[in-house]
N, C-alpha and C positions, 0 to 999 in steps of 0.2 A: 359639498360644505356650505349650499346656500340654506340649509335647514337650522343652521347652528346657531345660536341668537345670544347676544349679551348685555346687560343694561350696564349703565354706568350712568350714575348719581352725579351731578355737578357739572357744567360744563365752564372750569375753570380752566387755566395752564396745566394742572394736571389731567380733567376728564379731558378734555377738546384732545391730548395728547395721546390719553389711551383710548378714545373712540376711533383715531385716527389708523393707532396699529391692529386695531381688531379688524376693522373693515377693509384694511388692507393686503390682510389676511385672508378675505372671502368672508367674515365673521359679519354676521347683519345686526347693527347695534340698533338700540334705543337710549337716545340721550336724554336723560332729564335736565334740565333747570327750571328753576323755581320763576327766575326774573321773565317776565315786569310784572308777573300777577302778585308775585312779593318781592321784595328786596331785602337784605340785611342791613345793618344801623350803616353800611360804612359802601353799599355798592347802591350807584344811580344811573348806569347804563346797562341798556338790557341786551347788547353783544355778549359774545363768550370772552375769554380770557381776560374780564376787565383789571385792571390793575388798581387798586386801592391806595400802595403808597407812592413809595419813592415812582418813576417811569424810567430808573436805569434798570438795565439786566447787567452792570460792574463789567469789570475788564475785558480788554478781548485779549490780550496779549498771554501768549502758550505759555508762559514763564509766570501766570499766575492763577491760582488753584480755579476762579471764573471762567477763565481765558480757556482752561484745559476741560473744564466740564462742557463749554457751550461746545468744546471740537466732537468729543465723544456725542452728543448729542447730534448734532450734523452728518454724524457718519452713521446714524439710529434713524433717521430721518423724521428730524423735529419739525413739526407744525410750527411752533410756537417760532422756531428760529428764523423759519422761510419770510412768516409775516414781520416779523422783525426788522429782517432786512428792507424791506418797503417801510416801514414806519419810522427808520432813524433819524433822529437829528442830531446834529453836531454835538460832541461832550468827549473831544479831547480821546484817549484810550480805551474810553468807555462804550459799552452798545446804551443808547439810552435813544427811546421809541416816543413820537406822537400817541398817546396811548390810546385815543378812539379810532386814527387809525390803523394803527396796532389789530385791537381788538375787533374792526369791520375784516379786515384781513382775516384773521385765524376762521368769524362766523363766515365770512362767503367758503373758504376753502371745507369748513364740516359742510355747509350748506349742499356744497357741490357733490361731495363723497354721496352718491349712491345706494351703500351699504350703512348709512347711517341716517336712523328716523331720529326726529328731532320732537320732545315732547314738551311741551311749557305748561307744567305743575309742581308743586311742591311734592316730593316724597318724604311721608311720617312713616316710613316701616320698610323695613331693609326687603328691597325686591326678592321675590321667587323665580329665580331664571337658570340658565344651564351655568350662566357664570354671570356674577357679580362684582362692580367697581365702585366703592362709595368715594368718591374724589370731592365729597360737598366741602372741602376748604377748613379754614380754621374758625368760619366764623355759621358752620353748623347750624339749621334751624332749630331752632327749642326742639320741636316736635321728634327729628330726627338723631336729635344728640341725645332724649330723653330713649327711644327703642336702643341705640346704640347699649345706652349704660344697661338698660334691662338685659341686654342679651352677654353683654363682658362685662358690667361692672362700671366703677368711676372711670373717670376720664381724667387727664393732665387739663389745664390750661394757662396760659399766662398773657398779662396786655401787650397790644403792641401799639403804634403810634406814627400817623402820619405827619408831613410838614405840610405848613402853608402855600400858597400860590400866589403870586402878584403881577399884576400888568405889567408890560412891557411899555408903555407909557408913564406909567407915572414912579419908575425908577428914575434919580437923578443921576447923570451921566454925570455932571459936573464933580463929584464926589467918587465915581466907578470909573472901573478901568477894565478892557475885556485882553483875559489873558490863561492860556491853561499852564498850571505847574509845569517848571521847567520849559516850559515854551515849547510842550508839547500839544500834537493837535492843530487846530487854525484858529486859537482862541476863542475856545468853545463855552469858557466860561465868564459871565460878570461879575467881578469880582467888589464886594463893599468895602474896603479897608478901614480899621481905627487905629488913632493912635490912644496913647495908654492911657492917656484921660479920658475921651468915647467906649472905651473897652469897658474902663473901671465903673462907670457912668451905666451902660449895658448890664454889667456883670450884677451889680448891686440891686438895680429895677427884676432880673431876669431872679433872681435866688428867693426874695422878698413878693414876689406876683400872688395873687392868687390862683389857685389851680381848680379845675373843675373836681368836685366828688366822686370817688373810687369807694365802693368794698375794697376788701382785704385781697390782693393778688402780688403775684410776681411778677417782675417787668424781666423781661426776656435782655440781657446782654446787649445784642444784636440792634435792638431798637429803642434806646434809652432817652427817653424824653428829655432834650437839652437841660432843662430845670434839674433834673436831678442826677444828670452828668454836674452841673453845674458845682451844687450843693456839696458835691467831693471834694473841692479844692478852687483858689481862685483863682487858678492855671489848669484846671482839668478840661476846658474848653480851650483855651488857648493852644493847648498840646491835641485836642481831638480837632471836631465838626471845625473849628475857627482857626485852625493851625495857618501861620502865613506861609509855609517853607515852601520855595519853589516860584516864590513872586516878587514883582518890583512895583511898586506902585511910580507910574509915571513922572506924576508930580513932585515926589522925593526925591525919585532915584535908590530908594529905598526898601528894603522888605515891610511890611506894617508889621505893627504890633500886636495885630490880630484881624483878620480877615473873615468874612463870610462870602462864600463863592452862591451864587445865583447859575441853573441850568436849566435849557430852554423846554420847554413842558409841552409844547405841540410844535410843528412842523413850520409854523405861520413865522414862530418866535417871538409871539404876543404873550403868552403866557410865562413866568418863571417860578422856580420850585427852589426855595429858600432849604439850599442841601444839610443835609443833618439837620437841623432845626423843627424835627419830630418833637410835639409837645401836647400838655398838658392841659395848660393854659386854658381860663377864660375867654371868649372870645374877645372880649375888647380889654382886656389884660395883653393882649396878642398883640392889636394893635397898640397898646401905648409901649411893651416894648421893644416890638422889631423898630418900630420908626423911629426907636432914638440911633440905629444905626444911623448914619448920616448920609449914605445913599438911598436910604427909604423913609427917609421923615416924612415924603406924602405920600408912601405906598398905597396903592389900590388893592386889596385884599380880595380875591374872586373866593379861595377857600381856605376856610383856616385848621387850624393843623387840629387834629381829634385824636383819640385810641376807642379803641374796642379790644372786645375783648376775643383771644384767638385759643383755639381748643383741641388737643391733639391727645394720642393715644398714649397708653401703656407700652406702647409698640414690641417694648423686648419683651413683655410675657407673653403679647397677643399676636405676633407677627415671622414669618417667616422668611427669609433674604429674596424671596423670590416675591413679596409684597404679598401672599394670601396668607390667612388665617391660620392660625398654627392644626385647630382641629376640626375646620372645615375649609376643604380645597378651593371649592367652591366662589369661596367670597375671597377679595380681594380691598384693599385699600390703597389710595394714591394721593399724591400733595403733602402740604402740612398738615395734616391731622397726620399723619405717620410721625411727624417728628424731624422733614426734612426743614430746613428754614432758608426760605429765596425763593423768587419767581423761580428762576434755570433749576436749582433743584427740585422745588417742588412739578414743574412738567417732566424734569428729568424721569422723577417717582413716574411718572403719570404713564411713561414712552415704557417704561418696564414692567410694569403692571398689567399694560394693553401688552405687551407680545407676551407674560405671561400667562393672563387668561386667555388669550387664543391656543398658544400651546397646549395649555390643559385643555379643553375642548379637541383639540386637532390631536390628542394624544401625543403629543411630542413632551421630551425631557425640559422641566424648567431651565430658563435663561438665569444663571447666576454668575454675574460677572466679577473676575477676583477683586481683590483691594488693592490689585497694581493699575484698577481703574481709578476714577473717581466716581461712578456712578456705583459701581462697586463697590467703594471703602463706604458709600453712604447708606449702600443697602448691606452692608454688614453692619454698620453703628447703628441703623433701626432696630436689630435683633438681635443685639449684643445684653446677655439677661446677664450679666455683671455689673453691668451701668446699674449703682446702687441710687442714683439720683438724675432720670433722664429726664434731660432737659436737648431744646431741640436746634438741630447743628445744621450748621451751612459748608460746600466746599472748603476743604483746608486741605493743604499737603498734606499736615500731620496726619491723617486719617489713613493715607497709602503705606502701602508696604513700603519698608527700607528698600536701599537698593543694593546690590551686594556691595557695589563701592561707589562709594558717594562719593562726587567732590565736595573737597569744602568750602569753595564760595557757592553761597546758597540761589543766588541765579542761575549759574551752570546746574548746582543739583535741583531745582524746579525743571530747569530746561529737559534734564537725564530724565526725570521724571514723569515730566510730560511724552515724551518722546517715546517710552517705556511704552505707556497706557495705548496712544496711538499706533505703535507697531501692533500690539494685540489686537486690538480692535481692526486694525484696517486688515488686520490678515483672517478675523472671524468671521469680517460684515463685509469683506470686498466688494459684492455685487451692490450692495448698498451703499457706498461711497457716492457725495456728491461728484 
Protein backbone atom coordinates (compact mmCIF):
# COMPACT_ATOMS: atom_id res chain seq x y z
CA UNK A 1 0.00 0.00 0.00
CA UNK A 2 2.97 2.30 0.51
CA UNK A 3 3.14 3.10 -3.21
CA UNK A 4 -0.43 4.44 -3.27
CA UNK A 5 -0.56 8.23 -3.23
CA UNK A 6 -3.16 11.00 -2.99
CA UNK A 7 -3.09 14.78 -3.10
CA UNK A 8 -5.25 16.95 -0.85
CA UNK A 9 -5.57 20.64 -1.74
CA UNK A 10 -6.25 22.85 1.27
CA UNK A 11 -5.43 22.32 4.95
CA UNK A 12 -8.64 23.65 6.42
CA UNK A 13 -11.01 21.54 8.48
CA UNK A 14 -12.09 19.40 5.53
CA UNK A 15 -8.60 18.99 4.09
CA UNK A 16 -6.97 17.97 7.35
CA UNK A 17 -9.73 15.44 8.07
CA UNK A 18 -9.42 14.01 4.55
CA UNK A 19 -5.63 13.78 4.74
CA UNK A 20 -5.78 12.01 8.11
CA UNK A 21 -8.33 9.44 6.92
CA UNK A 22 -6.15 8.63 3.90
CA UNK A 23 -2.95 8.45 5.96
CA UNK A 24 -4.50 6.14 8.58
CA UNK A 25 -5.30 3.71 5.77
CA UNK A 26 -1.69 3.58 4.62
CA UNK A 27 -2.01 6.04 1.74
CA UNK A 28 0.84 8.50 1.23
CA UNK A 29 -0.60 12.02 1.13
CA UNK A 30 0.70 15.33 -0.17
CA UNK A 31 -1.24 18.06 1.64
CA UNK A 32 -1.05 21.38 -0.19
CA UNK A 33 -1.55 24.64 1.72
CA UNK A 34 -0.83 28.09 0.26
CA UNK A 35 -0.39 29.79 3.65
CA UNK A 36 1.87 31.47 4.68
CA UNK A 37 3.07 32.25 1.16
CA UNK A 38 -0.37 33.57 0.36
CA UNK A 39 -3.39 34.35 2.52
CA UNK A 40 -7.03 34.74 1.53
CA UNK A 41 -8.77 38.00 2.56
CA UNK A 42 -10.13 36.31 5.71
CA UNK A 43 -7.12 34.23 6.82
CA UNK A 44 -4.29 35.45 9.06
CA UNK A 45 -2.89 32.37 10.85
CA UNK A 46 -0.42 30.10 9.08
CA UNK A 47 -1.58 27.04 11.05
CA UNK A 48 -4.08 24.55 9.63
CA UNK A 49 -7.86 24.49 10.19
CA UNK A 50 -8.07 28.23 10.84
CA UNK A 51 -11.49 29.40 12.02
CA UNK A 52 -12.39 32.61 10.19
CA UNK A 53 -15.89 33.27 11.55
CA UNK A 54 -17.25 32.08 14.90
CA UNK A 55 -15.18 30.03 17.34
CA UNK A 56 -18.22 27.87 18.16
CA UNK A 57 -18.97 24.41 16.80
CA UNK A 58 -22.56 24.75 18.03
CA UNK A 59 -24.55 22.57 20.44
CA UNK A 60 -23.25 19.37 22.01
CA UNK A 61 -26.48 17.70 23.15
CA UNK A 62 -27.50 14.64 21.15
CA UNK A 63 -31.03 15.98 20.74
CA UNK A 64 -29.57 18.69 18.47
CA UNK A 65 -28.55 18.21 14.84
CA UNK A 66 -25.12 19.73 15.55
CA UNK A 67 -24.60 17.43 18.54
CA UNK A 68 -25.51 14.33 16.56
CA UNK A 69 -23.18 15.30 13.73
CA UNK A 70 -20.25 15.67 16.10
CA UNK A 71 -20.91 12.30 17.72
CA UNK A 72 -21.01 10.62 14.30
CA UNK A 73 -17.68 12.24 13.49
CA UNK A 74 -16.15 11.00 16.75
CA UNK A 75 -17.08 7.45 15.80
CA UNK A 76 -15.28 7.95 12.47
CA UNK A 77 -12.14 9.32 14.17
CA UNK A 78 -12.30 13.09 13.65
CA UNK A 79 -8.99 14.88 14.15
CA UNK A 80 -10.77 18.24 14.48
CA UNK A 81 -12.96 17.10 17.36
CA UNK A 82 -9.94 15.72 19.21
CA UNK A 83 -8.28 19.11 18.82
CA UNK A 84 -11.47 20.90 19.88
CA UNK A 85 -11.56 19.03 23.19
CA UNK A 86 -8.05 20.28 23.96
CA UNK A 87 -8.86 23.85 22.92
CA UNK A 88 -12.36 24.26 24.33
CA UNK A 89 -13.53 27.35 26.19
CA UNK A 90 -16.70 27.64 28.31
CA UNK A 91 -19.79 28.16 26.15
CA UNK A 92 -22.76 26.69 27.99
CA UNK A 93 -24.20 23.83 25.97
CA UNK A 94 -22.05 24.61 22.92
CA UNK A 95 -18.59 23.41 21.97
CA UNK A 96 -16.48 26.54 21.52
CA UNK A 97 -12.70 26.73 21.24
CA UNK A 98 -9.72 29.02 21.53
CA UNK A 99 -9.18 29.32 17.78
CA UNK A 100 -5.38 29.63 17.98
CA UNK A 101 -4.98 26.60 20.24
CA UNK A 102 -7.40 24.64 18.06
CA UNK A 103 -5.42 25.35 14.89
CA UNK A 104 -2.13 24.52 16.59
CA UNK A 105 -3.51 21.18 17.80
CA UNK A 106 -4.78 20.19 14.35
CA UNK A 107 -1.47 21.26 12.78
CA UNK A 108 0.50 19.22 15.31
CA UNK A 109 -1.53 16.08 14.64
CA UNK A 110 -1.10 16.42 10.89
CA UNK A 111 2.65 17.03 11.17
CA UNK A 112 2.99 13.97 13.43
CA UNK A 113 1.36 11.68 10.84
CA UNK A 114 4.24 10.05 8.97
CA UNK A 115 2.18 9.36 5.84
CA UNK A 116 1.47 13.07 5.26
CA UNK A 117 3.89 15.34 3.43
CA UNK A 118 3.08 19.07 3.71
CA UNK A 119 3.67 21.25 0.68
CA UNK A 120 3.37 24.99 1.33
CA UNK A 121 2.47 26.46 -2.06
CA UNK A 122 -0.54 27.67 -3.99
CA UNK A 123 -2.17 25.12 -6.28
CA UNK A 124 -3.37 26.72 -9.51
CA UNK A 125 -4.36 23.56 -11.42
CA UNK A 126 -6.01 20.29 -10.46
CA UNK A 127 -3.11 17.99 -9.45
CA UNK A 128 -2.45 14.88 -11.51
CA UNK A 129 -2.37 12.03 -9.02
CA UNK A 130 -3.89 8.61 -8.32
CA UNK A 131 -6.50 10.34 -6.15
CA UNK A 132 -7.11 14.04 -5.60
CA UNK A 133 -9.29 15.81 -3.03
CA UNK A 134 -10.01 19.51 -3.55
CA UNK A 135 -10.72 20.98 -0.13
CA UNK A 136 -9.68 24.52 -0.95
CA UNK A 137 -12.56 26.04 1.00
CA UNK A 138 -15.14 28.63 0.06
CA UNK A 139 -12.35 31.22 -0.14
CA UNK A 140 -10.63 29.32 -2.93
CA UNK A 141 -7.88 31.24 -4.74
CA UNK A 142 -8.80 32.94 -7.99
CA UNK A 143 -6.37 30.83 -10.01
CA UNK A 144 -7.72 27.50 -8.79
CA UNK A 145 -11.30 28.74 -9.12
CA UNK A 146 -10.60 29.57 -12.77
CA UNK A 147 -9.14 26.10 -13.30
CA UNK A 148 -12.28 24.53 -11.83
CA UNK A 149 -14.55 26.74 -13.91
CA UNK A 150 -12.62 25.75 -17.00
CA UNK A 151 -13.13 22.09 -16.11
CA UNK A 152 -16.69 22.14 -14.75
CA UNK A 153 -18.33 25.37 -15.84
CA UNK A 154 -19.54 28.21 -13.65
CA UNK A 155 -19.35 28.01 -9.87
CA UNK A 156 -22.00 29.32 -7.49
CA UNK A 157 -21.22 31.77 -4.69
CA UNK A 158 -22.58 33.68 -1.72
CA UNK A 159 -21.17 36.12 0.82
CA UNK A 160 -20.37 35.26 4.41
CA UNK A 161 -19.81 37.52 7.40
CA UNK A 162 -17.85 37.51 10.67
CA UNK A 163 -18.66 39.22 13.98
CA UNK A 164 -16.46 41.75 15.84
CA UNK A 165 -14.24 40.81 18.79
CA UNK A 166 -13.63 43.05 21.83
CA UNK A 167 -11.25 42.91 24.79
CA UNK A 168 -12.56 41.69 28.12
CA UNK A 169 -11.01 44.65 29.97
CA UNK A 170 -13.05 47.10 27.92
CA UNK A 171 -16.45 45.59 28.82
CA UNK A 172 -18.36 47.61 31.43
CA UNK A 173 -19.43 44.96 33.92
CA UNK A 174 -21.53 47.51 35.81
CA UNK A 175 -23.82 47.26 32.77
CA UNK A 176 -23.34 43.54 32.08
CA UNK A 177 -23.95 40.24 33.86
CA UNK A 178 -22.67 36.69 33.49
CA UNK A 179 -25.22 33.98 32.85
CA UNK A 180 -26.08 31.21 30.39
CA UNK A 181 -29.63 30.96 29.08
CA UNK A 182 -31.89 29.11 31.50
CA UNK A 183 -28.81 28.82 33.77
CA UNK A 184 -27.31 25.99 31.70
CA UNK A 185 -23.52 25.77 31.94
CA UNK A 186 -21.57 27.77 34.49
CA UNK A 187 -22.28 31.30 33.38
CA UNK A 188 -20.37 31.00 30.15
CA UNK A 189 -21.69 34.16 28.49
CA UNK A 190 -21.36 37.85 29.25
CA UNK A 191 -24.76 39.46 28.72
CA UNK A 192 -25.16 43.05 27.58
CA UNK A 193 -28.78 43.99 28.35
CA UNK A 194 -30.75 46.85 26.85
CA UNK A 195 -33.99 48.43 27.97
CA UNK A 196 -36.56 49.49 25.38
CA UNK A 197 -35.14 52.96 24.78
CA UNK A 198 -31.57 51.71 24.56
CA UNK A 199 -32.64 49.07 22.06
CA UNK A 200 -34.52 51.64 19.97
CA UNK A 201 -31.44 53.87 19.86
CA UNK A 202 -29.23 50.95 18.85
CA UNK A 203 -31.72 49.77 16.22
CA UNK A 204 -32.03 53.17 14.56
CA UNK A 205 -28.27 53.60 14.43
CA UNK A 206 -27.80 50.09 13.04
CA UNK A 207 -30.28 50.29 10.16
CA UNK A 208 -29.04 53.74 9.13
CA UNK A 209 -25.30 53.04 9.42
CA UNK A 210 -23.00 53.09 6.40
CA UNK A 211 -22.02 49.70 4.98
CA UNK A 212 -19.03 48.70 2.90
CA UNK A 213 -19.63 48.55 -0.84
CA UNK A 214 -20.28 45.12 -2.29
CA UNK A 215 -21.03 43.82 -5.73
CA UNK A 216 -24.33 42.06 -6.41
CA UNK A 217 -24.65 38.89 -4.33
CA UNK A 218 -26.98 36.60 -2.44
CA UNK A 219 -26.48 36.54 1.34
CA UNK A 220 -26.76 33.09 2.89
CA UNK A 221 -29.49 33.01 5.55
CA UNK A 222 -27.30 31.17 8.04
CA UNK A 223 -24.84 34.08 8.30
CA UNK A 224 -27.01 37.14 7.62
CA UNK A 225 -25.34 40.47 8.45
CA UNK A 226 -27.08 41.93 11.48
CA UNK A 227 -27.94 45.17 9.67
CA UNK A 228 -29.64 43.24 6.84
CA UNK A 229 -31.65 41.18 9.30
CA UNK A 230 -32.59 44.33 11.26
CA UNK A 231 -34.11 45.93 8.17
CA UNK A 232 -36.69 43.13 8.01
CA UNK A 233 -38.53 44.62 10.96
CA UNK A 234 -38.04 46.55 14.19
CA UNK A 235 -38.20 43.42 16.33
CA UNK A 236 -36.48 41.04 13.92
CA UNK A 237 -33.17 41.05 15.81
CA UNK A 238 -34.87 41.20 19.22
CA UNK A 239 -36.42 37.84 18.37
CA UNK A 240 -33.18 36.69 16.75
CA UNK A 241 -29.56 37.31 17.86
CA UNK A 242 -30.61 39.80 20.58
CA UNK A 243 -33.33 37.63 22.08
CA UNK A 244 -33.45 37.92 25.90
CA UNK A 245 -35.23 34.60 26.61
CA UNK A 246 -33.92 32.47 29.45
CA UNK A 247 -32.12 35.41 31.05
CA UNK A 248 -32.74 37.60 34.11
CA UNK A 249 -30.84 40.83 34.71
CA UNK A 250 -29.78 40.71 38.41
CA UNK A 251 -29.98 44.50 38.60
CA UNK A 252 -33.70 44.56 37.73
CA UNK A 253 -34.72 40.96 38.50
CA UNK A 254 -36.48 41.00 35.12
CA UNK A 255 -35.78 39.80 31.63
CA UNK A 256 -34.11 42.51 29.51
CA UNK A 257 -35.96 44.07 26.58
CA UNK A 258 -33.08 42.92 24.35
CA UNK A 259 -29.73 41.30 25.08
CA UNK A 260 -26.42 40.84 23.29
CA UNK A 261 -24.37 37.86 24.41
CA UNK A 262 -20.58 37.80 24.35
CA UNK A 263 -18.72 34.49 24.16
CA UNK A 264 -15.08 33.80 25.07
CA UNK A 265 -12.85 33.95 22.03
CA UNK A 266 -9.76 32.47 23.68
CA UNK A 267 -8.94 30.21 26.61
CA UNK A 268 -7.45 33.06 28.63
CA UNK A 269 -10.79 34.90 28.51
CA UNK A 270 -9.17 38.15 27.39
CA UNK A 271 -11.18 38.40 24.15
CA UNK A 272 -14.92 38.13 23.55
CA UNK A 273 -16.95 37.60 20.38
CA UNK A 274 -20.18 39.55 19.79
CA UNK A 275 -22.44 36.54 19.19
CA UNK A 276 -24.59 36.87 16.09
CA UNK A 277 -23.28 40.32 15.21
CA UNK A 278 -21.70 39.45 11.86
CA UNK A 279 -21.75 42.65 9.88
CA UNK A 280 -20.75 44.54 6.75
CA UNK A 281 -20.75 47.99 8.39
CA UNK A 282 -17.63 50.04 7.75
CA UNK A 283 -15.23 49.86 10.69
CA UNK A 284 -15.91 53.35 12.06
CA UNK A 285 -19.65 52.66 12.03
CA UNK A 286 -19.16 49.36 13.86
CA UNK A 287 -17.35 51.22 16.63
CA UNK A 288 -20.08 53.89 16.81
CA UNK A 289 -23.11 51.57 16.62
CA UNK A 290 -22.01 48.76 18.93
CA UNK A 291 -20.75 51.27 21.49
CA UNK A 292 -24.38 52.37 21.92
CA UNK A 293 -24.94 49.14 23.86
CA UNK A 294 -24.33 50.26 27.48
CA UNK A 295 -21.93 47.45 28.40
CA UNK A 296 -19.86 48.20 25.28
CA UNK A 297 -19.73 51.98 25.54
CA UNK A 298 -15.95 51.83 26.05
CA UNK A 299 -15.34 48.68 24.02
CA UNK A 300 -11.93 48.12 22.46
CA UNK A 301 -12.27 46.27 19.17
CA UNK A 302 -9.39 43.94 18.28
CA UNK A 303 -11.17 42.74 15.14
CA UNK A 304 -14.05 44.32 13.29
CA UNK A 305 -16.65 42.32 11.45
CA UNK A 306 -15.88 41.56 7.82
CA UNK A 307 -17.64 40.05 4.83
CA UNK A 308 -16.03 37.82 2.26
CA UNK A 309 -17.04 35.91 -0.81
CA UNK A 310 -17.71 32.18 -0.38
CA UNK A 311 -17.66 29.96 -3.44
CA UNK A 312 -19.41 26.61 -3.80
CA UNK A 313 -19.99 24.11 -6.59
CA UNK A 314 -23.18 23.18 -8.35
CA UNK A 315 -22.74 19.88 -6.52
CA UNK A 316 -26.00 18.15 -7.54
CA UNK A 317 -24.82 18.34 -11.15
CA UNK A 318 -21.20 17.44 -10.42
CA UNK A 319 -20.84 15.14 -7.41
CA UNK A 320 -21.77 11.67 -6.24
CA UNK A 321 -22.82 10.93 -2.66
CA UNK A 322 -19.26 9.77 -1.88
CA UNK A 323 -18.00 13.28 -2.85
CA UNK A 324 -16.37 12.03 -6.06
CA UNK A 325 -16.90 13.75 -9.40
CA UNK A 326 -19.50 11.96 -11.48
CA UNK A 327 -17.37 11.53 -14.58
CA UNK A 328 -13.96 11.40 -12.90
CA UNK A 329 -13.93 8.95 -10.00
CA UNK A 330 -10.39 9.71 -8.88
CA UNK A 331 -11.27 13.36 -8.19
CA UNK A 332 -13.10 14.30 -4.98
CA UNK A 333 -14.25 17.50 -3.35
CA UNK A 334 -14.72 18.21 0.37
CA UNK A 335 -15.71 21.06 2.63
CA UNK A 336 -17.87 24.11 2.15
CA UNK A 337 -17.04 24.27 -1.54
CA UNK A 338 -19.39 21.27 -1.91
CA UNK A 339 -22.32 23.14 -0.38
CA UNK A 340 -22.27 21.80 3.16
CA UNK A 341 -22.51 24.75 5.52
CA UNK A 342 -20.69 24.97 8.86
CA UNK A 343 -17.39 24.04 10.45
CA UNK A 344 -18.34 20.52 11.50
CA UNK A 345 -20.29 19.86 8.33
CA UNK A 346 -17.18 20.82 6.37
CA UNK A 347 -14.96 18.62 8.50
CA UNK A 348 -17.43 15.74 8.26
CA UNK A 349 -17.43 15.91 4.47
CA UNK A 350 -13.63 15.76 4.62
CA UNK A 351 -13.81 12.56 6.63
CA UNK A 352 -16.10 10.94 4.05
CA UNK A 353 -14.07 12.19 1.08
CA UNK A 354 -10.88 10.87 2.67
CA UNK A 355 -12.37 7.46 3.40
CA UNK A 356 -13.80 7.20 -0.10
CA UNK A 357 -10.61 8.32 -1.84
CA UNK A 358 -8.77 5.63 0.14
CA UNK A 359 -11.42 3.05 -0.74
CA UNK A 360 -11.07 3.93 -4.42
CA UNK A 361 -7.30 3.48 -4.28
CA UNK A 362 -7.63 0.23 -2.33
CA UNK A 363 -10.31 -1.01 -4.72
CA UNK A 364 -12.91 -1.22 -2.00
CA UNK A 365 -16.57 -0.25 -2.23
CA UNK A 366 -17.43 3.45 -1.66
CA UNK A 367 -18.77 4.37 1.75
CA UNK A 368 -22.24 5.77 1.20
CA UNK A 369 -23.92 6.33 4.53
CA UNK A 370 -27.73 6.18 4.54
CA UNK A 371 -29.81 9.27 5.43
CA UNK A 372 -30.59 7.79 8.85
CA UNK A 373 -27.24 9.40 9.73
CA UNK A 374 -26.55 13.13 9.61
CA UNK A 375 -23.43 12.62 7.50
CA UNK A 376 -25.40 10.43 5.11
CA UNK A 377 -28.22 12.96 4.90
CA UNK A 378 -25.80 15.80 4.11
CA UNK A 379 -24.14 13.63 1.45
CA UNK A 380 -27.54 12.94 -0.09
CA UNK A 381 -28.37 16.64 -0.05
CA UNK A 382 -25.30 17.77 -1.98
CA UNK A 383 -25.93 15.28 -4.80
CA UNK A 384 -29.73 15.69 -5.01
CA UNK A 385 -30.25 16.74 -8.62
CA UNK A 386 -33.93 17.49 -8.04
CA UNK A 387 -32.87 20.74 -6.35
CA UNK A 388 -33.77 23.68 -8.60
CA UNK A 389 -31.91 26.33 -6.59
CA UNK A 390 -29.03 24.64 -4.79
CA UNK A 391 -27.91 26.52 -1.66
CA UNK A 392 -25.55 25.60 1.21
CA UNK A 393 -27.06 23.43 3.94
CA UNK A 394 -26.02 22.70 7.50
CA UNK A 395 -26.96 19.80 9.75
CA UNK A 396 -30.72 19.60 10.35
CA UNK A 397 -32.99 16.83 11.58
CA UNK A 398 -35.30 17.59 8.67
CA UNK A 399 -32.72 16.02 6.34
CA UNK A 400 -32.94 12.60 8.01
CA UNK A 401 -35.20 9.77 6.93
CA UNK A 402 -38.44 9.75 8.91
CA UNK A 403 -38.90 7.33 11.79
CA UNK A 404 -41.34 4.47 11.33
CA UNK A 405 -43.00 5.44 14.60
CA UNK A 406 -42.10 9.01 15.50
CA UNK A 407 -42.84 10.42 18.99
CA UNK A 408 -45.03 13.52 18.87
CA UNK A 409 -42.81 15.34 21.33
CA UNK A 410 -40.05 17.08 19.34
CA UNK A 411 -37.29 16.46 21.87
CA UNK A 412 -38.14 12.77 22.12
CA UNK A 413 -38.35 12.55 18.32
CA UNK A 414 -34.90 14.11 17.92
CA UNK A 415 -33.48 11.80 20.57
CA UNK A 416 -34.94 8.81 18.73
CA UNK A 417 -33.43 10.00 15.44
CA UNK A 418 -30.03 10.38 17.14
CA UNK A 419 -30.23 6.95 18.76
CA UNK A 420 -31.06 5.35 15.40
CA UNK A 421 -28.09 7.02 13.72
CA UNK A 422 -25.56 6.10 16.39
CA UNK A 423 -26.82 2.52 16.56
CA UNK A 424 -26.21 2.17 12.82
CA UNK A 425 -22.73 3.72 12.94
CA UNK A 426 -21.58 1.83 16.02
CA UNK A 427 -22.55 -1.46 14.46
CA UNK A 428 -20.80 -0.57 11.19
CA UNK A 429 -17.68 1.02 12.71
CA UNK A 430 -17.44 -0.61 16.12
CA UNK A 431 -13.68 -1.04 15.74
CA UNK A 432 -13.20 2.73 15.39
CA UNK A 433 -15.40 3.83 18.27
CA UNK A 434 -13.59 5.97 20.86
